Phi, psi and omega in degrees: 000124179276121180249339178236129185231117178271153175204169174099357178291168180168197181250139181211151177281155177307137183093349180276185183231156178204145175238124176256149184236153176232112178277112180251022184295336179267356180263113185243006181274157180285150178198161178269323184225155162247126186240158173244134181228160177220154182211136174252141179308131180088356180238160180288152177293137186242133174287130184253307183201156177212148175236129193228168176049053178067022180098001183284340182225143175229151181222147183220146169293147181302329183291341182241355183301131182091346180247324183253149177225127177259140180211170178216151176242102184295326180296326181262357184052048184229138176246139183240153169230107177273121184245114179246164179049048185295145180240155178306327180290353173279351180300125182182171167274127182256131181239145168254155183203162177249130181176232184208132175076207180242006178271117181301338177293343180264010179243133185248340184240124188233147171276184183272345177098155174222134186278133174240125180236125181244120181260150180268000000 
């Protein structure tokens, strides 16, 4: 059963912006954080950003700090990742998940992913 659904991925040139969304309207279980992760084939999944404690706290990987912003709209049950100043190395499949922190081992519920491709 799919409870988290990502959307908004696509192709963009380096320096551009993109916003990906996570529809959590079907997810009704308790959690501390909603997180964003990314993965390239052949590499381990990487924690990108998380929003926790009802939106009171946010966390970011050093590689995206200052460029990406995570936010949530409680009325729409949606979590967003605004990605600015995109770089080719940001190219990956982006996943949203429910759990805690930025360690994927602490997340139990995952979406199907949305592809982000950044060209130089």
